[in-house]
LOPA-300931 format. One record per residue (C-alpha): x, y, z. Coordinates in Angstrom, 1 decimal, always signed. Example, Ala and Ser with C-alpha at 12.3 -4.5 7.8 and 13.67 -1.06 7.14 Angstrom:
R:+12.3:-4.5:+7.8 $
R:+13.7:-1.1:+7.1 $
END
This chain:
R:+72.9:+94.0:+84.4 $
R:+74.4:+91.2:+86.5 $
R:+77.9:+91.3:+87.9 $
R:+79.1:+87.9:+89.0 $
R:+82.0:+88.0:+91.4 $
R:+84.2:+85.0:+92.1 $
R:+87.8:+84.3:+92.9 $
R:+90.7:+81.9:+92.3 $
R:+90.6:+79.0:+94.8 $
R:+92.7:+80.6:+97.5 $
R:+90.6:+83.8:+97.8 $
R:+88.5:+84.1:+101.0 $
R:+84.8:+83.8:+100.5 $
R:+84.5:+86.3:+103.4 $
R:+86.4:+88.9:+101.4 $
R:+84.1:+88.4:+98.4 $
R:+81.1:+88.7:+100.6 $
R:+82.3:+92.0:+102.1 $
R:+82.9:+93.3:+98.5 $
R:+79.4:+92.2:+97.4 $
R:+77.7:+93.6:+100.5 $
R:+79.4:+97.0:+100.0 $
R:+78.4:+97.1:+96.3 $
R:+74.9:+95.9:+97.3 $
R:+74.3:+99.1:+99.4 $
R:+74.0:+101.2:+96.2 $
R:+70.9:+100.2:+94.3 $
R:+70.4:+100.5:+90.5 $
R:+70.7:+98.6:+87.2 $
R:+74.1:+97.1:+88.2 $
R:+73.4:+94.1:+90.3 $
R:+76.4:+92.4:+92.0 $
R:+76.3:+88.8:+93.3 $
R:+78.7:+86.4:+94.8 $
R:+79.2:+83.0:+93.1 $
R:+81.2:+79.9:+93.8 $
R:+85.0:+80.2:+93.7 $
R:+86.7:+79.0:+90.6 $
R:+87.8:+75.3:+90.7 $
R:+91.3:+74.3:+90.0 $
R:+90.2:+72.5:+86.9 $
R:+88.7:+75.7:+85.6 $
R:+92.2:+77.2:+85.7 $
R:+94.5:+74.3:+85.1 $
R:+94.4:+74.4:+81.3 $
R:+95.9:+77.9:+81.5 $
R:+97.6:+78.3:+84.9 $
R:+99.9:+76.0:+86.8 $
R:+98.6:+76.7:+90.4 $
R:+100.8:+74.0:+91.8 $
R:+103.9:+76.0:+90.9 $
R:+105.4:+78.1:+93.8 $
R:+104.8:+81.8:+93.5 $
R:+103.0:+81.4:+90.2 $
R:+102.2:+84.6:+88.4 $
R:+98.9:+84.5:+86.4 $
R:+98.8:+86.3:+83.1 $
R:+95.9:+88.4:+81.9 $
R:+95.5:+86.1:+78.9 $
R:+95.2:+83.0:+81.2 $
R:+92.5:+84.6:+83.4 $
R:+90.6:+85.8:+80.3 $
R:+90.6:+82.2:+78.8 $
R:+89.4:+80.8:+82.1 $
R:+86.7:+83.4:+82.3 $
R:+85.5:+82.7:+78.8 $
R:+85.4:+79.0:+79.6 $
R:+83.2:+79.5:+82.7 $
R:+81.0:+82.0:+80.9 $
R:+80.2:+79.5:+78.2 $
R:+79.6:+76.6:+80.6 $
R:+77.3:+78.8:+82.8 $
R:+75.5:+80.4:+79.9 $
R:+76.0:+83.9:+81.2 $
R:+74.4:+86.7:+79.2 $
R:+76.9:+88.6:+77.0 $
R:+75.9:+91.8:+78.7 $
R:+76.7:+90.6:+82.2 $
R:+80.1:+91.1:+83.9 $
R:+82.2:+88.3:+85.2 $
R:+84.8:+89.3:+87.9 $
R:+87.7:+87.2:+89.1 $
R:+89.6:+88.3:+92.2 $
R:+92.9:+86.7:+92.9 $
R:+95.7:+86.8:+95.5 $
R:+98.2:+85.3:+93.0 $
R:+100.6:+87.7:+91.5 $
R:+99.2:+89.3:+88.4 $
R:+101.5:+89.3:+85.5 $
R:+100.1:+92.5:+84.0 $
R:+103.3:+94.5:+83.9 $
R:+102.8:+96.3:+80.6 $
R:+102.5:+99.9:+79.4 $
R:+104.9:+101.0:+82.2 $
R:+103.0:+100.0:+85.3 $
R:+101.9:+97.1:+87.4 $
R:+98.1:+96.9:+87.3 $
R:+95.8:+96.6:+90.2 $
R:+93.1:+95.4:+87.8 $
R:+92.2:+95.2:+84.1 $
R:+89.4:+94.1:+81.8 $
R:+88.6:+92.8:+78.4 $
R:+85.0:+93.4:+77.3 $
R:+82.9:+92.1:+80.2 $
R:+85.6:+90.1:+82.0 $
R:+87.2:+91.9:+84.9 $
R:+90.3:+90.8:+86.9 $
R:+91.3:+92.4:+90.3 $
R:+94.2:+91.6:+92.5 $
R:+93.5:+91.3:+96.3 $
R:+97.0:+92.0:+97.5 $
R:+98.9:+95.3:+97.8 $
R:+96.0:+97.3:+99.3 $
R:+97.0:+97.5:+102.9 $
R:+99.4:+100.3:+102.3 $
R:+96.7:+102.4:+100.6 $
R:+93.5:+101.4:+102.4 $
R:+94.6:+99.9:+105.8 $
R:+92.0:+97.5:+107.1 $
R:+89.6:+98.4:+104.3 $
R:+90.9:+96.5:+101.2 $
R:+87.4:+95.5:+100.3 $
R:+86.6:+99.1:+99.5 $
R:+89.6:+99.4:+97.1 $
R:+88.7:+96.1:+95.4 $
R:+85.0:+97.2:+95.0 $
R:+86.3:+100.5:+93.5 $
R:+88.4:+98.6:+91.0 $
R:+85.4:+96.5:+89.9 $
R:+83.3:+99.6:+89.3 $
R:+86.2:+101.4:+87.6 $
R:+86.6:+98.6:+85.1 $
R:+82.8:+98.3:+84.5 $
R:+82.7:+102.0:+83.8 $
R:+85.6:+101.8:+81.4 $
R:+84.0:+98.8:+79.6 $
R:+80.6:+100.5:+79.3 $
R:+82.3:+103.7:+78.0 $
R:+83.6:+101.7:+75.1 $
R:+87.3:+101.5:+76.0 $
R:+89.1:+98.7:+74.4 $
R:+91.7:+96.2:+75.6 $
R:+95.2:+97.6:+75.4 $
R:+94.0:+101.1:+74.4 $
R:+95.3:+103.7:+76.9 $
R:+94.3:+107.0:+75.3 $
R:+91.3:+107.4:+77.6 $
R:+93.5:+107.5:+80.8 $
R:+94.5:+110.8:+82.5 $
R:+98.3:+110.6:+82.5 $
R:+98.4:+113.5:+85.0 $
R:+96.1:+112.7:+87.9 $
R:+93.0:+114.8:+88.5 $
R:+91.1:+112.7:+91.0 $
R:+89.0:+111.0:+88.2 $
R:+88.1:+107.4:+88.0 $
R:+90.2:+107.2:+84.8 $
R:+93.5:+108.5:+86.4 $
R:+96.3:+106.3:+85.1 $
R:+98.1:+106.2:+88.5 $
R:+101.4:+105.0:+87.1 $
R:+102.8:+105.6:+90.6 $
R:+100.7:+103.4:+92.9 $
R:+100.5:+106.0:+95.6 $
R:+98.3:+108.2:+93.3 $
R:+95.5:+105.7:+93.6 $
R:+94.8:+107.0:+97.2 $
R:+93.9:+110.3:+95.7 $
R:+91.6:+108.7:+93.2 $
R:+89.8:+106.6:+95.9 $
R:+89.3:+109.7:+98.1 $
R:+88.1:+111.8:+95.3 $
R:+85.1:+109.6:+94.2 $
R:+84.9:+111.6:+91.0 $
R:+84.2:+111.3:+87.2 $
R:+85.4:+114.3:+85.2 $
R:+83.2:+115.9:+82.6 $
R:+85.2:+114.7:+79.6 $
R:+84.9:+111.0:+80.8 $
R:+81.2:+111.4:+81.5 $
R:+80.8:+112.7:+78.0 $
R:+82.5:+109.7:+76.5 $
R:+80.3:+107.4:+78.5 $
R:+77.1:+109.1:+77.4 $
R:+78.3:+109.2:+73.7 $
R:+78.9:+105.5:+73.9 $
R:+75.3:+104.8:+75.0 $
R:+75.8:+104.4:+78.7 $
R:+72.4:+105.2:+80.3 $
R:+71.9:+108.0:+82.8 $
R:+70.7:+105.4:+85.3 $
R:+73.9:+103.5:+85.1 $
R:+76.1:+106.6:+85.3 $
R:+74.1:+107.8:+88.3 $
R:+74.6:+104.5:+90.1 $
R:+78.3:+104.5:+89.3 $
R:+78.6:+108.0:+90.7 $
R:+76.8:+106.9:+93.9 $
R:+79.1:+103.8:+94.1 $
R:+82.1:+106.2:+94.1 $
R:+80.5:+108.4:+96.8 $
R:+79.8:+105.4:+98.9 $
R:+83.4:+104.2:+98.6 $
R:+84.8:+107.6:+99.4 $
R:+82.6:+108.1:+102.5 $
R:+83.3:+104.5:+103.7 $
R:+87.0:+105.1:+103.3 $
R:+87.1:+108.5:+105.0 $
R:+84.2:+108.3:+107.4 $
R:+83.1:+111.8:+106.4 $
R:+82.3:+113.8:+103.3 $
R:+85.4:+114.5:+101.3 $
R:+86.7:+118.0:+100.6 $
R:+88.4:+116.7:+97.5 $
R:+85.0:+116.9:+95.8 $
R:+84.9:+120.6:+96.3 $
R:+86.4:+122.9:+93.7 $
R:+88.1:+125.2:+96.3 $
R:+91.0:+123.1:+97.5 $
R:+93.3:+125.8:+98.8 $
R:+96.6:+126.5:+97.1 $
R:+99.9:+126.0:+98.9 $
R:+102.5:+128.7:+98.5 $
R:+106.1:+128.6:+99.7 $
R:+107.1:+132.2:+100.0 $
R:+110.4:+133.9:+99.2 $
R:+111.4:+133.8:+102.9 $
R:+110.5:+130.1:+103.3 $
R:+107.1:+130.3:+104.8 $
R:+104.7:+127.5:+104.0 $
R:+101.2:+129.0:+103.5 $
R:+98.2:+126.6:+102.9 $
R:+95.2:+128.8:+102.2 $
R:+95.4:+131.3:+105.0 $
R:+97.3:+129.1:+107.4 $
R:+101.0:+128.8:+108.2 $
R:+102.6:+125.3:+108.3 $
R:+105.6:+125.3:+110.6 $
R:+108.5:+123.3:+109.3 $
R:+112.2:+123.5:+110.3 $
R:+114.9:+124.0:+107.7 $
R:+115.7:+120.3:+107.0 $
R:+112.1:+119.2:+106.9 $
R:+111.2:+122.1:+104.6 $
R:+114.2:+121.3:+102.4 $
R:+113.0:+117.7:+102.0 $
R:+109.5:+119.0:+101.3 $
R:+110.6:+121.5:+98.6 $
R:+112.8:+118.8:+97.1 $
R:+109.9:+116.5:+96.6 $
R:+107.8:+119.3:+95.1 $
R:+110.5:+120.1:+92.6 $
R:+110.5:+116.4:+91.7 $
R:+106.7:+115.9:+91.6 $
R:+105.7:+112.6:+90.1 $
R:+109.2:+111.1:+90.5 $
R:+110.0:+108.0:+92.4 $
R:+112.4:+109.2:+95.1 $
R:+114.6:+106.4:+96.5 $
R:+117.4:+106.9:+99.0 $
R:+119.9:+106.5:+96.1 $
R:+117.9:+109.2:+94.1 $
R:+118.1:+111.5:+97.1 $
R:+121.9:+111.0:+97.5 $
R:+122.5:+111.5:+93.8 $
R:+120.8:+114.9:+94.1 $
R:+122.6:+116.0:+97.3 $
R:+123.9:+119.2:+95.6 $
R:+120.4:+120.4:+94.8 $
R:+119.3:+119.4:+98.3 $
R:+122.1:+121.5:+99.7 $
R:+121.2:+124.4:+97.5 $
R:+117.6:+124.3:+98.8 $
R:+118.8:+124.2:+102.4 $
R:+121.1:+127.2:+102.1 $
R:+118.5:+129.1:+100.1 $
R:+116.3:+128.7:+103.3 $
R:+118.9:+129.0:+106.0 $
R:+121.3:+131.4:+104.3 $
R:+124.3:+130.7:+106.6 $
R:+125.9:+127.8:+108.5 $
R:+127.3:+124.4:+107.6 $
R:+125.7:+121.6:+105.6 $
R:+126.0:+119.2:+108.5 $
R:+122.2:+118.8:+108.7 $
R:+122.1:+117.9:+105.0 $
R:+124.8:+115.3:+105.4 $
R:+123.0:+113.9:+108.4 $
R:+119.8:+113.7:+106.5 $
R:+121.5:+111.7:+103.7 $
R:+123.0:+109.3:+106.3 $
R:+126.5:+110.7:+106.1 $
R:+129.0:+112.1:+108.6 $
R:+131.8:+114.4:+107.6 $
R:+134.9:+115.0:+109.9 $
R:+136.9:+118.2:+110.2 $
R:+139.1:+117.1:+107.3 $
R:+136.1:+116.6:+105.0 $
R:+136.2:+112.8:+105.0 $
R:+132.7:+111.4:+104.5 $
R:+131.5:+108.2:+106.1 $
R:+128.1:+106.5:+106.0 $
R:+126.3:+106.4:+109.3 $
R:+123.0:+104.9:+108.1 $
R:+122.7:+102.1:+105.5 $
R:+119.7:+101.8:+103.2 $
R:+117.5:+99.8:+105.7 $
R:+118.1:+102.4:+108.4 $
R:+117.4:+105.2:+105.9 $
R:+114.0:+103.7:+105.2 $
R:+112.7:+104.4:+108.7 $
R:+114.6:+107.7:+108.9 $
R:+112.9:+109.0:+105.8 $
R:+109.5:+107.6:+106.9 $
R:+109.8:+109.6:+110.1 $
R:+110.6:+112.8:+108.2 $
R:+107.5:+112.3:+106.0 $
R:+105.4:+111.6:+109.0 $
R:+106.6:+114.8:+110.8 $
R:+105.8:+116.9:+107.7 $
R:+102.3:+115.4:+107.4 $
R:+101.7:+116.0:+111.2 $
R:+102.7:+119.7:+110.8 $
R:+100.2:+120.1:+107.9 $
R:+97.5:+118.2:+109.8 $
R:+97.8:+120.5:+112.8 $
R:+96.7:+123.5:+110.9 $
R:+94.7:+122.1:+108.0 $
R:+93.1:+118.8:+109.2 $
R:+93.6:+115.2:+108.2 $
R:+92.2:+115.2:+104.7 $
R:+94.1:+118.2:+103.4 $
R:+97.2:+116.8:+105.0 $
R:+96.6:+113.6:+102.9 $
R:+96.5:+115.7:+99.8 $
R:+99.6:+117.7:+100.5 $
R:+101.8:+115.1:+102.3 $
R:+104.7:+113.3:+100.8 $
R:+103.4:+109.9:+99.8 $
R:+105.2:+106.6:+99.7 $
R:+105.0:+103.2:+98.1 $
R:+107.1:+100.0:+97.6 $
R:+107.8:+97.6:+94.8 $
R:+109.5:+94.2:+94.5 $
R:+112.0:+93.4:+91.8 $
R:+112.5:+90.1:+90.0 $
R:+114.6:+88.9:+92.9 $
R:+111.7:+89.6:+95.3 $
R:+113.8:+92.4:+96.9 $
R:+111.6:+95.2:+98.2 $
R:+112.4:+98.8:+97.3 $
R:+110.9:+101.9:+99.0 $
R:+110.1:+105.3:+97.5 $
R:+108.8:+108.7:+98.5 $
R:+106.7:+110.6:+96.0 $
R:+104.8:+113.9:+95.7 $
R:+102.0:+113.0:+93.3 $
R:+101.6:+115.3:+90.3 $
R:+97.8:+115.9:+90.8 $
R:+96.5:+118.8:+88.7 $
R:+93.9:+119.8:+91.4 $
R:+96.5:+120.1:+94.1 $
R:+98.2:+123.5:+93.5 $
R:+101.7:+124.2:+95.0 $
R:+103.7:+127.3:+94.1 $
R:+107.2:+128.1:+95.1 $
R:+107.7:+131.9:+94.8 $
R:+110.1:+133.2:+92.2 $
R:+112.5:+134.8:+94.6 $
R:+113.1:+131.5:+96.4 $
R:+113.4:+129.5:+93.2 $
R:+116.1:+131.9:+92.0 $
R:+118.1:+131.2:+95.1 $
R:+117.7:+127.4:+94.7 $
R:+118.7:+127.4:+91.1 $
END
């Protein structure tokens, strides 16, 4: 089975070469190869590349792919992959897609990976290619979404509505049993499934530089005890009151996109968590965390605007991850950290979010006694 990999005219041939070389390390019936970049005339009937900041629709790419397939006489069983650095106009079903497919045509964006795989975007792109191939071979149809896992479990078919969750999927290198069964029932050969599994292992190990503990079934549970101790497995994670308050807040809002505005609108709950932990004292630390200052008369002023809050919150997330890392190592810290991602609106304004992904394999429990104080 051939997989022909090309790109829109602006895509670097070197990037495609790195992707093909990575895929070529895993031998089997899936055979990737680099072909010439698309020519402008291949796209012009469907895409106006001359327009500034043009966004390419899925339908446009699919029509271009069908045109080239016909002209090149590619076999119907072969895959044709187009990479593009142009904005993909695939904002449907509640998310912005990194990639998508229709039958044997696959489209993958080359932008937006630096935040998730710094310096290794070719690994994420290769993963997207194999992910779409697996879904196509499993019989999944265009604009059918019932095969995705809405709640992430580290499987190749995790929906990843929040972009940060894709990091968990990349590190897991996993296909769950139910998805394997669907692939087999649809006639996907054992040889292909084995190669896809080895692809995922290769991506994971290249990304992490060592074997992932996420593949193991005994990921330790984290427990936040009634007296505010953070216990990961049999280890204590040391966090001061305000960092622990922020951490617990994100746990209570798992899967939610937490902006500064979202935080500030939930200051009462944040304060309840803080006092449940500290028991006594003022809420000055809470006000400071939110970027406020309150004088002796109770008058509130803003001391940090949204741009300043971005770095402040980032530093808090980093400090929490470092505390987990000190007792549990880097990879478990990656699983239990507060993640982050950014989006751009229609005015090209960037918005930043914190998120605690709602992954079913990452167990976090807040003991009942503490929850009763918070509520």
